[in-house]
Each structure stands twice: as C-alpha cells, then as structure tokens.
C-alpha positions as CSV (number, residue, x, y, z in Angstrom):
1,X,-38.2,1.1,-0.3
2,X,-35.6,-1.3,1.2
3,X,-32.1,-2.7,0.8
4,X,-30.6,-5.5,1.4
5,X,-29.5,-4.5,4.9
6,X,-33.4,-4.4,5.8
7,X,-32.8,-2.0,8.6
8,X,-33.8,1.5,6.7
9,X,-36.9,2.4,4.8
10,X,-37.6,5.1,2.6
11,X,-40.1,5.9,0.2
12,X,-38.6,8.8,-3.0
13,X,-40.1,11.3,-3.9
14,X,-39.9,10.1,-7.3
15,X,-38.3,7.3,-9.3
16,X,-36.6,7.8,-12.1
17,X,-35.0,5.2,-14.8
18,X,-32.7,6.9,-17.2
19,X,-31.6,5.0,-20.7
20,X,-28.4,7.5,-21.1
21,X,-25.8,9.7,-19.5
22,X,-28.2,12.5,-21.0
23,X,-31.1,11.3,-19.1
24,X,-29.1,10.9,-15.9
25,X,-28.0,14.8,-16.4
26,X,-31.2,15.9,-16.9
27,X,-32.9,13.9,-14.1
28,X,-29.8,15.5,-11.6
29,X,-30.8,18.8,-13.1
30,X,-34.3,18.6,-12.3
31,X,-33.7,17.3,-8.6
32,X,-31.7,20.1,-7.9
33,X,-34.2,22.1,-9.1
34,X,-36.8,21.0,-7.1
35,X,-34.6,21.0,-3.9
36,X,-34.3,17.0,-3.9
37,X,-31.6,14.6,-3.3
38,X,-31.0,12.6,-6.6
39,X,-29.5,9.0,-5.1
40,X,-28.5,6.4,-8.1
41,X,-29.8,2.9,-7.1
42,X,-28.3,-0.4,-8.7
43,X,-29.6,-3.6,-7.4
44,X,-30.3,-2.0,-3.5
45,X,-27.0,-4.1,-2.4
46,X,-26.2,-1.5,0.6
47,X,-26.7,-2.7,4.2
48,X,-27.6,1.1,5.7
49,X,-29.7,2.6,3.6
50,X,-26.9,4.0,1.3
51,X,-29.0,3.6,-1.9
52,X,-32.4,4.9,-0.4
53,X,-33.7,8.7,-0.6
54,X,-37.0,10.3,-0.1
55,X,-35.8,12.7,-3.0
56,X,-35.2,11.7,-6.5
57,X,-34.1,7.9,-6.8
58,X,-32.2,7.0,-10.3
59,X,-33.0,3.2,-11.4
60,X,-29.3,2.6,-12.8
61,X,-30.4,-0.7,-13.8
62,X,-31.7,1.4,-17.7
63,X,-28.1,1.8,-18.0
64,X,-27.2,-1.9,-18.1
65,X,-25.4,-3.7,-21.1
66,X,-21.5,-4.4,-21.9
67,X,-21.0,-2.4,-25.1
68,X,-17.6,-2.8,-26.2
69,X,-14.8,-5.9,-25.1
70,X,-11.7,-5.4,-26.6
71,X,-8.0,-6.6,-25.7
72,X,-7.7,-5.9,-21.8
73,X,-10.9,-3.9,-21.5
74,X,-14.8,-3.9,-21.5
75,X,-16.6,-1.1,-21.5
76,X,-20.1,-1.6,-19.5
77,X,-23.1,0.9,-18.2
78,X,-23.0,1.6,-14.4
79,X,-26.4,-0.5,-14.3
80,X,-24.3,-3.8,-15.8
81,X,-24.1,-6.7,-12.8
82,X,-20.8,-8.5,-12.9
83,X,-22.5,-11.7,-13.6
84,X,-23.5,-9.7,-16.8
85,X,-19.9,-8.7,-17.5
86,X,-18.5,-12.2,-17.4
87,X,-20.9,-13.4,-20.0
88,X,-19.8,-11.1,-22.3
89,X,-16.2,-11.1,-21.2
90,X,-15.5,-14.9,-20.8
91,X,-15.7,-16.1,-24.4
92,X,-13.0,-14.0,-24.9
93,X,-10.8,-15.7,-22.2
94,X,-11.1,-12.9,-20.3
95,X,-12.7,-11.2,-17.1
96,X,-11.7,-8.6,-14.7
97,X,-9.2,-9.0,-11.9
98,X,-11.3,-8.3,-9.1
99,X,-14.3,-9.7,-9.2
100,X,-16.7,-9.4,-6.0
101,X,-18.0,-13.0,-3.9
102,X,-21.8,-12.0,-5.0
103,X,-22.0,-11.8,-8.8
104,X,-25.4,-9.8,-8.6
105,X,-24.6,-6.4,-7.5
106,X,-24.1,-3.9,-10.2
107,X,-20.5,-2.2,-11.2
108,X,-21.5,1.0,-10.7
109,X,-22.6,0.5,-6.7
110,X,-19.4,-1.6,-5.7
111,X,-17.0,0.7,-7.6
112,X,-18.7,3.8,-6.0
113,X,-17.7,2.0,-2.6
114,X,-14.6,0.5,-3.7
115,X,-15.2,-3.0,-4.4
116,X,-13.1,-6.1,-2.6
117,X,-12.7,-9.4,-3.7
118,X,-10.9,-12.4,-3.3
119,X,-7.7,-11.2,-5.3
120,X,-7.8,-7.6,-3.6
121,X,-4.3,-9.0,-2.0
122,X,-3.2,-8.8,-5.5
123,X,-4.7,-6.7,-7.6
124,X,-6.6,-4.0,-5.5
125,X,-9.9,-3.2,-5.1
126,X,-12.2,-3.0,-8.4
127,X,-12.2,0.9,-8.0
128,X,-8.4,0.6,-8.7
129,X,-9.1,-1.4,-12.0
130,X,-10.8,0.9,-14.1
131,X,-9.5,2.9,-16.9
132,X,-12.0,5.4,-17.1
133,X,-15.0,6.5,-15.7
134,X,-18.2,8.4,-17.2
135,X,-19.9,10.6,-14.8
136,X,-22.6,12.8,-14.2
137,X,-20.8,15.3,-12.7
138,X,-21.8,19.0,-12.0
139,X,-25.5,18.4,-13.9
140,X,-23.3,17.4,-17.1
141,X,-21.8,14.5,-18.2
142,X,-18.2,13.8,-18.4
143,X,-15.3,11.5,-19.2
144,X,-12.7,11.2,-16.5
145,X,-9.5,9.0,-16.0
146,X,-5.8,9.1,-14.5
147,X,-5.0,11.4,-17.3
148,X,-8.1,13.3,-18.1
149,X,-9.7,15.6,-14.9
150,X,-8.2,13.2,-12.5
151,X,-9.5,14.8,-9.4
152,X,-13.0,13.9,-10.5
153,X,-11.4,10.2,-11.1
154,X,-10.3,9.9,-7.5
155,X,-13.0,11.7,-6.1
156,X,-16.4,9.2,-7.5
157,X,-14.0,5.8,-7.1
158,X,-15.3,4.9,-3.9
159,X,-17.1,8.1,-3.2
160,X,-20.4,6.5,-2.4
161,X,-21.7,8.9,-5.2
162,X,-21.2,12.3,-3.7
163,X,-19.2,13.8,-6.4
164,X,-20.6,12.8,-9.2
165,X,-23.2,10.0,-10.5
166,X,-21.1,7.0,-12.3
167,X,-22.5,6.1,-15.6
168,X,-20.8,3.7,-17.3
169,X,-16.6,2.2,-16.7
170,X,-14.2,1.3,-18.6
171,X,-12.8,-2.0,-16.6
172,X,-9.5,-3.6,-16.8
173,X,-9.6,-6.9,-18.1
174,X,-7.0,-10.1,-17.6
175,X,-6.9,-13.6,-19.0
176,X,-8.3,-16.0,-16.9
177,X,-8.0,-20.0,-16.6
178,X,-10.7,-22.5,-17.5
179,X,-10.3,-24.3,-14.7
180,X,-9.0,-23.1,-10.5
181,X,-7.9,-25.6,-8.1
182,X,-10.0,-24.2,-5.0
183,X,-8.9,-25.6,-1.2
184,X,-9.3,-25.1,2.2
185,X,-6.3,-24.3,4.3
186,X,-7.2,-24.7,7.9
187,X,-5.8,-22.0,10.6
188,X,-5.1,-22.2,14.7
189,X,-6.3,-18.5,14.9
190,X,-7.0,-15.2,13.3
191,X,-2.7,-14.7,13.6
192,X,-2.2,-18.1,11.9
193,X,-5.3,-17.2,9.2
194,X,-3.6,-13.5,8.6
195,X,0.1,-15.5,8.6
196,X,-1.5,-17.7,6.0
197,X,-3.0,-14.7,3.5
198,X,0.6,-12.7,3.7
199,X,2.6,-16.3,2.8
200,X,0.7,-18.5,0.5
201,X,0.8,-17.5,-3.1
202,X,-2.6,-17.6,-4.6
203,X,-4.6,-15.9,-7.1
204,X,-7.6,-15.8,-4.5
205,X,-7.4,-15.5,-0.9
206,X,-10.1,-15.0,2.0
207,X,-10.3,-15.8,5.2
208,X,-13.2,-17.2,7.1
209,X,-14.2,-17.6,10.9
210,X,-17.0,-20.1,11.5
211,X,-18.5,-20.8,14.9
212,X,-18.5,-24.5,16.5
213,X,-19.2,-26.3,19.7
214,X,-15.3,-25.4,20.6
215,X,-15.6,-22.3,19.8
216,X,-14.5,-20.0,16.6
217,X,-13.0,-22.1,13.7
218,X,-10.4,-20.3,11.1
219,X,-9.5,-21.4,7.7
220,X,-8.7,-19.9,4.4
221,X,-10.0,-20.5,1.2
222,X,-7.6,-20.3,-1.5
223,X,-7.8,-20.9,-5.2
224,X,-4.9,-21.1,-7.5
225,X,-4.8,-20.7,-11.5
226,X,-1.7,-23.1,-11.7
227,X,0.2,-25.5,-9.8
228,X,-0.3,-27.6,-7.0
229,X,-2.3,-26.7,-3.5
230,X,-0.3,-24.7,-1.2
231,X,1.0,-26.5,2.3
232,X,-1.4,-27.5,4.6
233,X,-4.1,-27.5,2.3
234,X,-7.0,-29.9,2.3
235,X,-10.4,-30.4,0.4
236,X,-9.2,-29.2,-2.8
237,X,-10.8,-29.3,-6.2
238,X,-10.7,-28.4,-9.9
239,X,-13.8,-26.0,-10.7
240,X,-14.5,-24.1,-13.3
241,X,-13.5,-20.9,-13.6
242,X,-17.4,-19.5,-13.9
243,X,-18.2,-22.3,-11.1
244,X,-15.3,-20.7,-8.9
245,X,-16.4,-16.9,-9.6
246,X,-20.3,-18.0,-8.9
247,X,-19.5,-20.3,-5.6
248,X,-22.2,-18.1,-3.4
249,X,-25.3,-18.8,-6.0
250,X,-26.2,-22.3,-4.5
251,X,-25.8,-20.9,-1.4
252,X,-27.7,-17.2,-2.0
253,X,-30.6,-19.9,-3.4
254,X,-30.4,-21.9,-0.4
255,X,-30.8,-19.0,2.0
256,X,-33.6,-16.9,-0.4
257,X,-35.4,-20.7,-0.1
258,X,-34.8,-20.4,4.5
259,X,-36.1,-16.9,4.2
260,X,-32.8,-16.1,5.2
261,X,-31.5,-13.8,2.4
262,X,-34.8,-11.4,3.0
263,X,-34.1,-11.1,6.7
264,X,-32.2,-7.4,7.8
265,X,-28.3,-8.2,7.3
266,X,-26.8,-5.1,10.1
267,X,-23.3,-5.8,8.5
268,X,-20.4,-4.5,10.5
269,X,-17.0,-4.0,8.1
270,X,-13.8,-2.3,9.1
271,X,-10.5,-1.6,7.8
272,X,-7.7,-2.5,10.6
273,X,-4.2,-1.8,10.3
274,X,-2.5,-5.0,10.0
275,X,-0.2,-4.8,12.5
276,X,-3.3,-4.5,14.9
277,X,-5.7,-6.7,13.2
278,X,-4.4,-9.7,15.2
279,X,-5.6,-7.8,18.5
280,X,-8.7,-6.2,17.3
281,X,-10.0,-9.8,15.8
282,X,-9.4,-11.5,18.8
283,X,-10.9,-9.1,21.4
284,X,-14.3,-8.9,18.9
285,X,-14.3,-12.7,18.8
286,X,-13.9,-13.0,22.3
287,X,-16.8,-10.9,23.0
288,X,-19.1,-12.6,20.6
289,X,-21.4,-16.0,20.4
290,X,-22.9,-17.0,17.6
291,X,-26.2,-15.6,18.2
292,X,-24.3,-12.4,17.7
293,X,-23.9,-13.1,13.7
294,X,-27.1,-15.0,13.0
295,X,-27.9,-18.4,11.6
296,X,-26.6,-17.2,8.5
297,X,-24.2,-14.8,9.4
298,X,-20.1,-15.1,8.1
299,X,-17.3,-13.6,9.3
300,X,-14.6,-12.7,7.1
301,X,-10.9,-11.8,7.2
302,X,-9.2,-10.2,4.2
303,X,-6.2,-8.7,3.9
304,X,-5.6,-6.8,0.8
305,X,-4.0,-4.3,-1.4
306,X,-5.1,-0.6,-2.0
307,X,-3.7,1.6,-4.8
308,X,-4.4,5.1,-5.2
309,X,-7.9,5.4,-3.7
310,X,-7.7,8.6,-1.6
311,X,-12.1,8.6,-0.8
312,X,-11.4,5.1,0.8
313,X,-9.7,6.2,3.7
314,X,-8.3,2.9,4.5
315,X,-5.1,2.4,6.7
316,X,-1.9,1.3,5.3
317,X,-1.6,-2.4,4.5
318,X,-5.4,-2.9,5.2
319,X,-7.4,-6.0,6.6
320,X,-10.6,-6.2,6.0
321,X,-12.8,-7.5,8.8
322,X,-16.4,-8.2,8.2
323,X,-19.2,-9.1,10.3
324,X,-21.8,-10.1,7.8
325,X,-24.7,-10.3,10.4
326,X,-28.0,-12.0,10.1
327,X,-30.8,-11.3,12.4
328,X,-32.0,-14.6,12.2
329,X,-35.0,-15.9,14.4
330,X,-33.3,-16.7,17.8
331,X,-30.1,-14.8,17.2
332,X,-29.6,-11.0,18.4
333,X,-31.8,-8.3,17.8
334,X,-31.3,-5.8,14.9
335,X,-30.7,-3.3,17.4
336,X,-28.0,-5.2,19.6
337,X,-26.7,-6.1,16.5
338,X,-26.2,-2.1,15.4
339,X,-24.9,-1.6,18.8
340,X,-22.1,-4.2,18.7
341,X,-21.4,-2.9,15.1
342,X,-20.5,0.6,16.5
343,X,-18.7,-1.0,19.8
344,X,-16.6,-2.7,16.3
345,X,-15.7,0.8,14.8
346,X,-14.7,2.6,18.0
347,X,-12.3,-0.3,18.7
348,X,-10.9,-0.2,15.2
349,X,-10.9,3.2,15.5
350,X,-9.2,3.3,18.2
351,X,-6.2,0.9,16.7
352,X,-5.6,3.1,14.0
353,X,-8.6,1.7,11.5
354,X,-10.9,3.1,10.0
355,X,-14.8,1.9,8.3
356,X,-15.5,0.8,5.3
357,X,-18.8,3.1,4.6
358,X,-20.9,0.2,3.2
359,X,-21.6,-1.3,6.5
360,X,-24.4,-0.6,8.8
361,X,-23.1,2.0,11.7
362,X,-25.8,4.4,13.0
363,X,-24.2,7.6,11.7
C-alpha cells in the first residue's frame, strides 16, 4: 500500500472499515490484543507513510457524512472530505473558516495534522476551528472539547493519531459570500512577499515562488470577500465562492492526465519564526534549481496565526515554508529530494523553526 507521497510502502496485516465509533473502538482493542498498531487512514494523502502501517489499517471512509448543519456549526464523521462538508454547508451560506487548498482530503486527517489554508493568517489552522471531537482513546469512544476533557482535545488536534483516533468533529462555520475577488500581487523577493502578507488586508492569502529563466518569481495570491483589489494587484477576477475554494481541481485533473499526480511527492515543509523566515527562504532557494522541485513542484510561503495547539510545535509568529516536490522525469531523484528535505529541516531548526510533521523527511 502506498500513500500520496509514493516514497514509503507498507502492507497492513489487516484492513478494517468501521462504520461507527464503537466499531473503531472494537478494532483498536483487537489490535492491542494482537500486538498491532492501529493506524487511521482517510484518503491516504500523507507524504511519508504517516497513514501506512504493517498492523491494522482503519479505513475511515466508512465514517463519512455530514449529519448536522446548524447556526455556526456542522457535525461530520472523520472520513468526510472537505468537499463533502462544503456540499452540505454552502446551501446554508456557510463554510468552515479555514479550508485546505485541495478539498479531497478528510477532516479527520487534516485536523490530526493541524490543517493550514489560505485564511490561516486570520483564523489559524483547521484544528483551531474545531468545537468538539469524538475520539477513540484508551479503546473507548469519548467526546472532548475545550470544556470537556481538554487535555485529550489538545492531544489529538495536530497529534497525528498518537493519542487517539478521531471519529467525528463539530466544526465551526462562518458566513461566506456568493462571489470572491481573486487577484495576484507580484513581489520582488521573499522579504517583499512576507511584507505583503503582513500588510494586505484580504480574506485569503498565500505566497508562491515559481522558477523562471531569470530566477525565482515571487507572488502573493489574494482573495477578498468585499471591496476592491489591494495595491499592486493584477489579474483580478470575480469567482463564485465554490470555484475559488475548488481552484486546484483543474490543475489536479491536468496533473493526473500527465501522470505527475501518481509520481512520488517527497515534500519538505517547515515552520519558521517570522524574524528568520526571509533568511532561511533566501538561502534555500539560492541552493536550488527547478530540477529540485520537479516539473509540477510548487514552493509555497504562508504566514499564519496559530491558537492554542500544543502538539503542533510551531514557533511563535510562524511562517510555513513548503517545498512541494514531485519526482518528475529528468528532475532530481527521490533520494536527493529527501536529502534536501533533511538539509532544509536542519537549516530551519538552527533558525528556531520546526518541522511540519506531514512532511517527507527520513525519521
């Protein structure tokens, strides 16, 4: 069995597809008796085998579906994708305040990893916007929240499944507009890119670095729910909210057609303190060529706000620096990309940063 990263392969001793928290608890207890790890798996979008096991694989897609949409909240199973959440909430004019760029991942998977999106500079991670969680911990199904078993609530959010299996979540919802103004803001360099992210008032912000014949090109993608484009913006267009939220879908379909989606994705992702981010990003890019990220690789820079999320281990005022590598033909080999990820992590830690544990770095 492989995950999206395509670097690690493991064959589970057994695969179980539970359809209730009680069935998850029974499977976890059985795995403990047999001396097996029980590892939850949604759609397997991890990059270095985080959703793989040689023990018991819990296929969480059996716990999919939104069971309730109310004022300011939705209740959904852990195997529900963010696309399925939107399908249930948008008819009410509501959506989660933070969405992943790619919607076809499960809420249990991203909450257990934290989950960063374009609005994380305003609302924090997806894990910061959970009102309550249903969890199997100690072999029993329980509910936790900031006011009920808060220590468990803090341990499972961004805990990568190490302290319990998330089976369901109550998600915070906010009103969303029918249309969004989407635009691009060109930037001179990494320092300018981070300045724009600090100063521009927008509902969605994300920095991107692209290779060109003249070196690296820096830009910020911004989306506003009201008002006109910010200073320096180009390529402004109005999009329906769902089209904006699902903006990667055409790109993913193209990558699938080209075969790039199925290639290994040795991603390197680190949190950097804002005070050292320009230095680390500049030094890393100076040592790279386009071959180091692959034909469809992407470099992202995202300043974000993180609330009370002890398991994430991010520095204060963090910047997420992501080298989303693809091992394309003619690009660097997988082993070289993994070695570069290790070097990136060392550089980040020396600057007071930390890993984002969904990365591809040999443990």
